[in-house]
N, CA, C and O atoms as a Tripos MOL2 file, in Angstrom:
@<TRIPOS>MOLECULE
protein
  208   207    52     0     0
PROTEIN
NO_CHARGES

@<TRIPOS>ATOM
      1 N           3.5060   -3.3620    1.1960 N.3       1 MET1
      2 CA          4.5900   -4.2260    0.6880 C.3       1 MET1
      3 C           4.2820   -5.6700    1.0750 C.2       1 MET1
      4 O           3.7900   -5.9490    2.1690 O.2       1 MET1
      5 N           4.5830   -6.5770    0.1530 N.am      2 ASN2
      6 CA          4.3470   -7.9790    0.3920 C.3       2 ASN2
      7 C           5.4100   -8.5360    1.2860 C.2       2 ASN2
      8 O           6.5660   -8.1190    1.2140 O.2       2 ASN2
      9 N           5.0360   -9.5000    2.1560 N.am      3 GLN3
     10 CA          5.9920  -10.1590    3.0140 C.3       3 GLN3
     11 C           6.3680  -11.5150    2.3550 C.2       3 GLN3
     12 O           5.7210  -12.5410    2.5660 O.2       3 GLN3
     13 N           7.4160  -11.4570    1.5730 N.am      4 TYR4
     14 CA          7.8710  -12.6340    0.8620 C.3       4 TYR4
     15 C           8.8220  -13.4550    1.7820 C.2       4 TYR4
     16 O           9.7620  -12.9110    2.3610 O.2       4 TYR4
     17 N           8.5590  -14.7170    1.8930 N.am      5 THR5
     18 CA          9.4540  -15.6350    2.6480 C.3       5 THR5
     19 C          10.0080  -16.6530    1.6550 C.2       5 THR5
     20 O           9.2420  -17.4400    1.1000 O.2       5 THR5
     21 N          11.3160  -16.6560    1.4190 N.am      6 PRO6
     22 CA         11.8970  -17.6170    0.4770 C.3       6 PRO6
     23 C          11.8090  -19.0300    1.0080 C.2       6 PRO6
     24 O          11.7810  -19.2200    2.2240 O.2       6 PRO6
     25 N          11.7640  -20.0190    0.1520 N.am      7 PRO7
     26 CA         11.7270  -21.4080    0.6070 C.3       7 PRO7
     27 C          13.0190  -21.8020    1.2540 C.2       7 PRO7
     28 O          14.0640  -21.2220    0.9590 O.2       7 PRO7
     29 N          12.9710  -22.7890    2.1420 N.am      8 LYS8
     30 CA         14.1820  -23.2840    2.8270 C.3       8 LYS8
     31 C          15.1700  -23.9030    1.8230 C.2       8 LYS8
     32 O          16.3820  -23.7160    1.9320 O.2       8 LYS8
     33 N          14.6420  -24.6220    0.8730 N.am      9 VAL9
     34 CA         15.4770  -25.2330   -0.1610 C.3       9 VAL9
     35 C          15.0110  -24.6720   -1.5140 C.2       9 VAL9
     36 O          13.8750  -24.8780   -1.9400 O.2       9 VAL9
     37 N          15.9580  -23.9380   -2.1860 N.am     10 TRP10
     38 CA         15.6030  -23.3400   -3.4380 C.3      10 TRP10
     39 C          15.8500  -24.3040   -4.5580 C.2      10 TRP10
     40 O          16.9040  -24.9400   -4.5990 O.2      10 TRP10
     41 N          14.9190  -24.4350   -5.4670 N.am     11 THR11
     42 CA         15.1300  -25.2540   -6.6680 C.3      11 THR11
     43 C          14.9360  -24.4050   -7.8630 C.2      11 THR11
     44 O          14.1350  -23.4700   -7.8720 O.2      11 THR11
     45 N          15.6940  -24.7440   -8.8970 N.am     12 TRP12
     46 CA         15.6160  -23.9860  -10.1590 C.3      12 TRP12
     47 C          14.6140  -24.6520  -11.0730 C.2      12 TRP12
     48 O          14.8070  -25.7800  -11.5270 O.2      12 TRP12
     49 N          13.5230  -23.9180  -11.3370 N.am     13 ASN13
     50 CA         12.5260  -24.3730  -12.2910 C.3      13 ASN13
     51 C          12.9710  -23.9450  -13.6740 C.2      13 ASN13
     52 O          12.7250  -22.8150  -14.0940 O.2      13 ASN13
     53 N          13.6080  -24.8250  -14.3580 N.am     14 LYS14
     54 CA         14.2360  -24.4960  -15.6250 C.3      14 LYS14
     55 C          13.2110  -24.0730  -16.6870 C.2      14 LYS14
     56 O          12.4330  -24.9150  -17.1360 O.2      14 LYS14
     57 N          13.1840  -22.8400  -17.0910 N.am     15 PRO15
     58 CA         12.2400  -22.3940  -18.1360 C.3      15 PRO15
     59 C          12.7640  -22.8120  -19.5070 C.2      15 PRO15
     60 O          13.9580  -23.0530  -19.6880 O.2      15 PRO15
     61 N          11.8520  -22.8900  -20.4570 N.am     16 ASN16
     62 CA         12.2460  -23.1860  -21.8140 C.3      16 ASN16
     63 C          12.6660  -21.8960  -22.4870 C.2      16 ASN16
     64 O          11.8220  -21.0770  -22.8520 O.2      16 ASN16
     65 N          13.9600  -21.7110  -22.6520 N.am     17 GLY17
     66 CA         14.4550  -20.4940  -23.2730 C.3      17 GLY17
     67 C          15.0690  -20.7230  -24.6230 C.2      17 GLY17
     68 O          15.7830  -19.8480  -25.1120 O.2      17 GLY17
     69 N          14.8370  -21.8360  -25.2450 N.am     18 GLY18
     70 CA         15.3750  -22.1270  -26.5390 C.3      18 GLY18
     71 C          16.7130  -22.8510  -26.4600 C.2      18 GLY18
     72 O          17.0180  -23.4990  -25.4590 O.2      18 GLY18
     73 N          17.4970  -22.7370  -27.5040 N.am     19 ALA19
     74 CA         18.7280  -23.4960  -27.6240 C.3      19 ALA19
     75 C          19.7880  -23.0640  -26.6190 C.2      19 ALA19
     76 O          20.6190  -23.8870  -26.2340 O.2      19 ALA19
     77 N          19.7940  -21.8170  -26.1810 N.am     20 PHE20
     78 CA         20.8340  -21.3210  -25.3050 C.3      20 PHE20
     79 C          20.3600  -21.1830  -23.8540 C.2      20 PHE20
     80 O          20.9850  -20.4720  -23.0660 O.2      20 PHE20
     81 N          19.2900  -21.8390  -23.5060 N.am     21 ALA21
     82 CA         18.7370  -21.6730  -22.1440 C.3      21 ALA21
     83 C          19.6320  -22.2780  -21.0710 C.2      21 ALA21
     84 O          19.5900  -21.8180  -19.9300 O.2      21 ALA21
     85 N          20.4360  -23.2830  -21.3800 N.am     22 SER22
     86 CA         21.2380  -23.9190  -20.3690 C.3      22 SER22
     87 C          22.6400  -23.3710  -20.2760 C.2      22 SER22
     88 O          23.4530  -23.9450  -19.5520 O.2      22 SER22
     89 N          22.9800  -22.2810  -20.9720 N.am     23 ILE23
     90 CA         24.3290  -21.7540  -20.9320 C.3      23 ILE23
     91 C          24.6400  -21.1790  -19.5630 C.2      23 ILE23
     92 O          25.6910  -21.4710  -18.9920 O.2      23 ILE23
     93 N          23.7430  -20.3680  -19.0350 N.am     24 ASN24
     94 CA         23.9790  -19.7400  -17.7380 C.3      24 ASN24
     95 C          23.1440  -20.4190  -16.6570 C.2      24 ASN24
     96 O          22.0190  -20.0030  -16.3810 O.2      24 ASN24
     97 N          23.6920  -21.4470  -16.0570 N.am     25 ARG25
     98 CA         23.0410  -22.1940  -14.9920 C.3      25 ARG25
     99 C          23.2360  -21.4550  -13.6770 C.2      25 ARG25
    100 O          24.3180  -20.9060  -13.4700 O.2      25 ARG25
    101 N          22.2640  -21.4030  -12.7740 N.am     26 PRO26
    102 CA         22.4930  -20.7740  -11.4730 C.3      26 PRO26
    103 C          23.0710  -21.7190  -10.4640 C.2      26 PRO26
    104 O          22.8550  -21.5540   -9.2640 O.2      26 PRO26
    105 N          23.8040  -22.7110  -10.9250 N.am     27 VAL27
    106 CA         24.4630  -23.6550   -9.9920 C.3      27 VAL27
    107 C          25.9850  -23.6000  -10.2460 C.2      27 VAL27
    108 O          26.4140  -23.4230  -11.3870 O.2      27 VAL27
    109 N          26.7750  -23.7460   -9.2130 N.am     28 ALA28
    110 CA         28.1970  -23.6830   -9.3640 C.3      28 ALA28
    111 C          28.8120  -25.0700   -9.1830 C.2      28 ALA28
    112 O          28.1960  -25.9690   -8.6100 O.2      28 ALA28
    113 N          30.0070  -25.2190   -9.6700 N.am     29 GLY29
    114 CA         30.7150  -26.4580   -9.4260 C.3      29 GLY29
    115 C          30.6620  -27.3730  -10.6360 C.2      29 GLY29
    116 O          30.0740  -27.0380  -11.6640 O.2      29 GLY29
    117 N          31.2890  -28.5410  -10.4940 N.am     30 PRO30
    118 CA         31.3460  -29.4980  -11.6160 C.3      30 PRO30
    119 C          29.9780  -30.0910  -11.8740 C.2      30 PRO30
    120 O          29.1770  -30.2380  -10.9510 O.2      30 PRO30
    121 N          29.7110  -30.4240  -13.0920 N.am     31 THR31
    122 CA         28.4520  -31.0430  -13.4500 C.3      31 THR31
    123 C          28.6090  -32.5500  -13.6070 C.2      31 THR31
    124 O          27.6150  -33.2680  -13.7110 O.2      31 THR31
    125 N          29.8420  -33.0340  -13.6250 N.am     32 HIS32
    126 CA         30.1080  -34.5000  -13.6830 C.3      32 HIS32
    127 C          31.5080  -34.7460  -13.1440 C.2      32 HIS32
    128 O          32.3350  -33.8370  -13.0770 O.2      32 HIS32
    129 N          31.7500  -35.9710  -12.7690 N.am     33 GLU33
    130 CA         33.0630  -36.3890  -12.2650 C.3      33 GLU33
    131 C          33.8370  -37.0750  -13.3800 C.2      33 GLU33
    132 O          33.3180  -37.9490  -14.0740 O.2      33 GLU33
    133 N          35.1070  -36.6530  -13.5370 N.am     34 LYS34
    134 CA         35.8990  -37.2010  -14.6280 C.3      34 LYS34
    135 C          37.3720  -37.0780  -14.2460 C.2      34 LYS34
    136 O          37.7960  -36.0730  -13.6760 O.2      34 LYS34
    137 N          38.1420  -38.1140  -14.5670 N.am     35 GLU35
    138 CA         39.5850  -38.0560  -14.3690 C.3      35 GLU35
    139 C          40.1630  -37.0560  -15.3530 C.2      35 GLU35
    140 O          39.8110  -37.0690  -16.5330 O.2      35 GLU35
    141 N          41.0530  -36.1850  -14.8770 N.am     36 LEU36
    142 CA         41.7310  -35.2710  -15.7720 C.3      36 LEU36
    143 C          42.7880  -36.0110  -16.5550 C.2      36 LEU36
    144 O          43.4630  -36.8750  -15.9940 O.2      36 LEU36
    145 N          42.9610  -35.7110  -17.8200 N.am     37 PRO37
    146 CA         44.0130  -36.3780  -18.5800 C.3      37 PRO37
    147 C          45.3780  -35.9830  -18.1090 C.2      37 PRO37
    148 O          45.5830  -34.8610  -17.6450 O.2      37 PRO37
    149 N          46.3220  -36.8990  -18.2240 N.am     38 VAL38
    150 CA         47.6960  -36.6480  -17.7720 C.3      38 VAL38
    151 C          48.5420  -36.3570  -19.0060 C.2      38 VAL38
    152 O          48.6020  -37.1790  -19.9190 O.2      38 VAL38
    153 N          49.1780  -35.2290  -19.0440 N.am     39 GLY39
    154 CA         50.0050  -34.8640  -20.1640 C.3      39 GLY39
    155 C          51.4640  -35.2000  -19.9570 C.2      39 GLY39
    156 O          51.8220  -35.7850  -18.9350 O.2      39 GLY39
    157 N          52.3030  -34.8470  -20.8910 N.am     40 LYS40
    158 CA         53.7040  -35.2060  -20.7980 C.3      40 LYS40
    159 C          54.4980  -34.1720  -20.0350 C.2      40 LYS40
    160 O          55.6730  -34.4190  -19.7610 O.2      40 LYS40
    161 N          53.9350  -33.0180  -19.6700 N.am     41 HIS41
    162 CA         54.6290  -31.9900  -18.9330 C.3      41 HIS41
    163 C          54.1150  -31.9850  -17.4660 C.2      41 HIS41
    164 O          52.9720  -32.3640  -17.2100 O.2      41 HIS41
    165 N          54.9730  -31.5500  -16.5040 N.am     42 PRO42
    166 CA         54.5820  -31.5950  -15.1150 C.3      42 PRO42
    167 C          53.4860  -30.5420  -14.7840 C.2      42 PRO42
    168 O          52.7260  -30.7220  -13.8320 O.2      42 PRO42
    169 N          53.4140  -29.4840  -15.5470 N.am     43 LEU43
    170 CA         52.3770  -28.4380  -15.3090 C.3      43 LEU43
    171 C          51.4430  -28.3970  -16.4890 C.2      43 LEU43
    172 O          51.8560  -28.1320  -17.6180 O.2      43 LEU43
    173 N          50.1630  -28.6650  -16.2190 N.am     44 GLN44
    174 CA         49.1490  -28.7210  -17.3010 C.3      44 GLN44
    175 C          48.1090  -27.6770  -17.0420 C.2      44 GLN44
    176 O          47.7440  -27.4150  -15.8960 O.2      44 GLN44
    177 N          47.6200  -27.0670  -18.1250 N.am     45 LEU45
    178 CA         46.5260  -26.0850  -18.0250 C.3      45 LEU45
    179 C          45.2840  -26.7600  -18.6290 C.2      45 LEU45
    180 O          45.3010  -27.2190  -19.7710 O.2      45 LEU45
    181 N          44.2390  -26.8060  -17.8540 N.am     46 TYR46
    182 CA         42.9720  -27.4000  -18.2950 C.3      46 TYR46
    183 C          41.9970  -26.3280  -18.5110 C.2      46 TYR46
    184 O          41.4260  -25.8340  -17.5390 O.2      46 TYR46
    185 N          41.7550  -25.9220  -19.7190 N.am     47 SER47
    186 CA         40.7180  -24.9660  -20.0320 C.3      47 SER47
    187 C          40.0550  -25.3550  -21.3810 C.2      47 SER47
    188 O          40.0790  -24.6150  -22.3640 O.2      47 SER47
    189 N          39.4840  -26.5270  -21.3530 N.am     48 LEU48
    190 CA         38.8980  -27.0970  -22.5650 C.3      48 LEU48
    191 C          37.7040  -26.2440  -23.0140 C.2      48 LEU48
    192 O          36.8020  -25.9620  -22.2240 O.2      48 LEU48
    193 N          37.7090  -25.8560  -24.2350 N.am     49 ALA49
    194 CA         36.6290  -25.1110  -24.8490 C.3      49 ALA49
    195 C          36.3340  -23.7520  -24.2130 C.2      49 ALA49
    196 O          35.2110  -23.2490  -24.2610 O.2      49 ALA49
    197 N          37.3640  -23.1840  -23.6240 N.am     50 THR50
    198 CA         37.2120  -21.8110  -23.0950 C.3      50 THR50
    199 C          38.2290  -20.8900  -23.7670 C.2      50 THR50
    200 O          39.2540  -21.3590  -24.2620 O.2      50 THR50
    201 N          37.9640  -19.6260  -23.7880 N.am     51 PRO51
    202 CA         38.9050  -18.7190  -24.4800 C.3      51 PRO51
    203 C          40.1110  -18.3500  -23.6340 C.2      51 PRO51
    204 O          40.8510  -17.4430  -24.0150 O.2      51 PRO51
    205 N          40.3430  -18.9970  -22.5210 N.am     52 ASN52
    206 CA         41.4790  -18.6660  -21.6610 C.3      52 ASN52
    207 C          42.7760  -19.1850  -22.2040 C.2      52 ASN52
    208 O          43.8250  -18.9870  -21.5920 O.2      52 ASN52
@<TRIPOS>BOND
     1     1     2 1
     2     2     3 1
     3     3     4 2
     4     3     5 am
     5     5     6 1
     6     6     7 1
     7     7     8 2
     8     7     9 am
     9     9    10 1
    10    10    11 1
    11    11    12 2
    12    11    13 am
    13    13    14 1
    14    14    15 1
    15    15    16 2
    16    15    17 am
    17    17    18 1
    18    18    19 1
    19    19    20 2
    20    19    21 am
    21    21    22 1
    22    22    23 1
    23    23    24 2
    24    23    25 am
    25    25    26 1
    26    26    27 1
    27    27    28 2
    28    27    29 am
    29    29    30 1
    30    30    31 1
    31    31    32 2
    32    31    33 am
    33    33    34 1
    34    34    35 1
    35    35    36 2
    36    35    37 am
    37    37    38 1
    38    38    39 1
    39    39    40 2
    40    39    41 am
    41    41    42 1
    42    42    43 1
    43    43    44 2
    44    43    45 am
    45    45    46 1
    46    46    47 1
    47    47    48 2
    48    47    49 am
    49    49    50 1
    50    50    51 1
    51    51    52 2
    52    51    53 am
    53    53    54 1
    54    54    55 1
    55    55    56 2
    56    55    57 am
    57    57    58 1
    58    58    59 1
    59    59    60 2
    60    59    61 am
    61    61    62 1
    62    62    63 1
    63    63    64 2
    64    63    65 am
    65    65    66 1
    66    66    67 1
    67    67    68 2
    68    67    69 am
    69    69    70 1
    70    70    71 1
    71    71    72 2
    72    71    73 am
    73    73    74 1
    74    74    75 1
    75    75    76 2
    76    75    77 am
    77    77    78 1
    78    78    79 1
    79    79    80 2
    80    79    81 am
    81    81    82 1
    82    82    83 1
    83    83    84 2
    84    83    85 am
    85    85    86 1
    86    86    87 1
    87    87    88 2
    88    87    89 am
    89    89    90 1
    90    90    91 1
    91    91    92 2
    92    91    93 am
    93    93    94 1
    94    94    95 1
    95    95    96 2
    96    95    97 am
    97    97    98 1
    98    98    99 1
    99    99   100 2
   100    99   101 am
   101   101   102 1
   102   102   103 1
   103   103   104 2
   104   103   105 am
   105   105   106 1
   106   106   107 1
   107   107   108 2
   108   107   109 am
   109   109   110 1
   110   110   111 1
   111   111   112 2
   112   111   113 am
   113   113   114 1
   114   114   115 1
   115   115   116 2
   116   115   117 am
   117   117   118 1
   118   118   119 1
   119   119   120 2
   120   119   121 am
   121   121   122 1
   122   122   123 1
   123   123   124 2
   124   123   125 am
   125   125   126 1
   126   126   127 1
   127   127   128 2
   128   127   129 am
   129   129   130 1
   130   130   131 1
   131   131   132 2
   132   131   133 am
   133   133   134 1
   134   134   135 1
   135   135   136 2
   136   135   137 am
   137   137   138 1
   138   138   139 1
   139   139   140 2
   140   139   141 am
   141   141   142 1
   142   142   143 1
   143   143   144 2
   144   143   145 am
   145   145   146 1
   146   146   147 1
   147   147   148 2
   148   147   149 am
   149   149   150 1
   150   150   151 1
   151   151   152 2
   152   151   153 am
   153   153   154 1
   154   154   155 1
   155   155   156 2
   156   155   157 am
   157   157   158 1
   158   158   159 1
   159   159   160 2
   160   159   161 am
   161   161   162 1
   162   162   163 1
   163   163   164 2
   164   163   165 am
   165   165   166 1
   166   166   167 1
   167   167   168 2
   168   167   169 am
   169   169   170 1
   170   170   171 1
   171   171   172 2
   172   171   173 am
   173   173   174 1
   174   174   175 1
   175   175   176 2
   176   175   177 am
   177   177   178 1
   178   178   179 1
   179   179   180 2
   180   179   181 am
   181   181   182 1
   182   182   183 1
   183   183   184 2
   184   183   185 am
   185   185   186 1
   186   186   187 1
   187   187   188 2
   188   187   189 am
   189   189   190 1
   190   190   191 1
   191   191   192 2
   192   191   193 am
   193   193   194 1
   194   194   195 1
   195   195   196 2
   196   195   197 am
   197   197   198 1
   198   198   199 1
   199   199   200 2
   200   199   201 am
   201   201   202 1
   202   202   203 1
   203   203   204 2
   204   203   205 am
   205   205   206 1
   206   206   207 1
   207   207   208 2
@<TRIPOS>SUBSTRUCTURE
     1 MET1         2 RESIDUE 1 A MET
     2 ASN2         6 RESIDUE 1 A ASN
     3 GLN3        10 RESIDUE 1 A GLN
     4 TYR4        14 RESIDUE 1 A TYR
     5 THR5        18 RESIDUE 1 A THR
     6 PRO6        22 RESIDUE 1 A PRO
     7 PRO7        26 RESIDUE 1 A PRO
     8 LYS8        30 RESIDUE 1 A LYS
     9 VAL9        34 RESIDUE 1 A VAL
    10 TRP10       38 RESIDUE 1 A TRP
    11 THR11       42 RESIDUE 1 A THR
    12 TRP12       46 RESIDUE 1 A TRP
    13 ASN13       50 RESIDUE 1 A ASN
    14 LYS14       54 RESIDUE 1 A LYS
    15 PRO15       58 RESIDUE 1 A PRO
    16 ASN16       62 RESIDUE 1 A ASN
    17 GLY17       66 RESIDUE 1 A GLY
    18 GLY18       70 RESIDUE 1 A GLY
    19 ALA19       74 RESIDUE 1 A ALA
    20 PHE20       78 RESIDUE 1 A PHE
    21 ALA21       82 RESIDUE 1 A ALA
    22 SER22       86 RESIDUE 1 A SER
    23 ILE23       90 RESIDUE 1 A ILE
    24 ASN24       94 RESIDUE 1 A ASN
    25 ARG25       98 RESIDUE 1 A ARG
    26 PRO26      102 RESIDUE 1 A PRO
    27 VAL27      106 RESIDUE 1 A VAL
    28 ALA28      110 RESIDUE 1 A ALA
    29 GLY29      114 RESIDUE 1 A GLY
    30 PRO30      118 RESIDUE 1 A PRO
    31 THR31      122 RESIDUE 1 A THR
    32 HIS32      126 RESIDUE 1 A HIS
    33 GLU33      130 RESIDUE 1 A GLU
    34 LYS34      134 RESIDUE 1 A LYS
    35 GLU35      138 RESIDUE 1 A GLU
    36 LEU36      142 RESIDUE 1 A LEU
    37 PRO37      146 RESIDUE 1 A PRO
    38 VAL38      150 RESIDUE 1 A VAL
    39 GLY39      154 RESIDUE 1 A GLY
    40 LYS40      158 RESIDUE 1 A LYS
    41 HIS41      162 RESIDUE 1 A HIS
    42 PRO42      166 RESIDUE 1 A PRO
    43 LEU43      170 RESIDUE 1 A LEU
    44 GLN44      174 RESIDUE 1 A GLN
    45 LEU45      178 RESIDUE 1 A LEU
    46 TYR46      182 RESIDUE 1 A TYR
    47 SER47      186 RESIDUE 1 A SER
    48 LEU48      190 RESIDUE 1 A LEU
    49 ALA49      194 RESIDUE 1 A ALA
    50 THR50      198 RESIDUE 1 A THR
    51 PRO51      202 RESIDUE 1 A PRO
    52 ASN52      206 RESIDUE 1 A ASN
């Protein structure tokens, strides 16, 4: 059996998978900072472009 030692800092070497390669990124969290829009109701649901 091989003795594999993972690197201390893992980086994602993004392969070219075509048009849909970036849909499932192995990183979590926001990809950019943006102010959320303020609506006219006190409780707002933010699920832009999701089926929720």
